[in-house]
C-alpha positions as CSV (number, residue, x, y, z in Angstrom):
1,M,0.0,0.0,0.0
2,T,2.9,2.4,0.7
3,G,4.1,2.0,-2.9
4,T,0.8,3.3,-4.3
5,C,0.7,6.3,-2.0
6,P,3.1,8.5,-4.0
7,D,1.2,7.6,-7.2
8,L,-2.1,8.5,-5.5
9,L,-0.7,11.8,-4.2
10,A,0.7,12.7,-7.7
11,A,-2.6,11.9,-9.3
12,L,-4.5,14.0,-6.7
13,R,-2.2,17.0,-7.2
14,L,-2.5,16.7,-10.9
15,R,-6.3,16.7,-10.6
16,M,-6.3,19.6,-8.3
17,S,-4.1,21.6,-10.7
18,D,-6.5,20.8,-13.6
19,L,-9.5,21.9,-11.5
20,E,-7.7,25.2,-10.6
21,L,-7.1,25.9,-14.3
22,D,-10.8,25.1,-15.1
23,A,-11.8,27.5,-12.3
24,V,-9.8,30.3,-13.9
25,A,-11.3,29.6,-17.3
26,V,-14.8,29.6,-15.9
27,K,-14.2,32.9,-14.0
28,S,-13.0,34.5,-17.2
29,R,-16.1,33.3,-19.1
30,I,-18.3,34.7,-16.4
31,E,-16.6,38.1,-16.7
32,E,-17.1,38.1,-20.4
33,L,-20.8,37.3,-20.0
34,R,-21.2,40.1,-17.4
35,D,-19.7,42.6,-19.9
36,I,-22.0,41.4,-22.7
37,I,-25.0,41.7,-20.4
38,A,-24.0,45.1,-19.2
39,R,-23.5,46.3,-22.8
40,L,-26.9,44.9,-23.9
41,E,-28.6,46.7,-21.0
42,G,-27.0,49.9,-22.0
43,N,-24.7,50.1,-18.9
44,P,-21.2,49.5,-20.2
45,R,-18.9,48.9,-17.2
46,K,-15.7,50.8,-17.2
47,R,-13.0,48.2,-17.5
48,P,-9.4,48.9,-16.7
49,R,-7.2,49.3,-19.8
50,K,-4.5,46.8,-20.4
51,I,-1.1,48.5,-20.7
52,T,1.8,46.7,-22.5
53,V,5.2,48.0,-21.6
54,I,7.9,47.4,-24.2
55,N,11.5,48.1,-23.5
56,M,12.8,50.1,-26.4
57,P,15.8,52.1,-25.2
58,D,16.6,53.6,-28.6
59,R,13.1,55.1,-29.1
60,V,13.0,56.3,-25.5
61,R,16.4,58.0,-25.8
62,G,15.4,59.6,-29.1
63,A,12.1,60.9,-27.6
64,A,13.9,62.3,-24.6
65,A,16.4,64.1,-26.8
66,S,13.8,65.7,-28.9
67,N,11.9,66.9,-25.8
68,T,14.8,68.7,-24.2
69,P,14.6,72.5,-24.5
70,D,17.9,72.9,-26.4
71,G,17.7,69.7,-28.4
72,D,20.7,68.1,-26.7
73,D,20.8,64.4,-26.3
74,P,21.7,64.0,-22.6
75,D,22.9,60.4,-23.1
76,N,25.6,60.8,-25.6
77,G,26.9,64.4,-24.9
78,D,25.9,65.8,-28.3
79,T,24.8,69.3,-28.4
80,A,22.6,71.1,-30.9
81,A,24.5,73.5,-33.2
């Protein structure tokens, strides 16, 4: 019986993990339905916007240089003529 205990525990943990994933999926579907119902009733709920942050140092540095009052690029020491 002790040899089957680790197998049983592994199976139970796997089943629990599967159920947790199912619960997340169901919760997401419920939220979608709430949004659809609210829109159909004419009461659109304000949802927080999703923001994606992209690390683009070249564009950030270029934008910072063009926004300085004298046009200098503070990162590379260049000055506007």
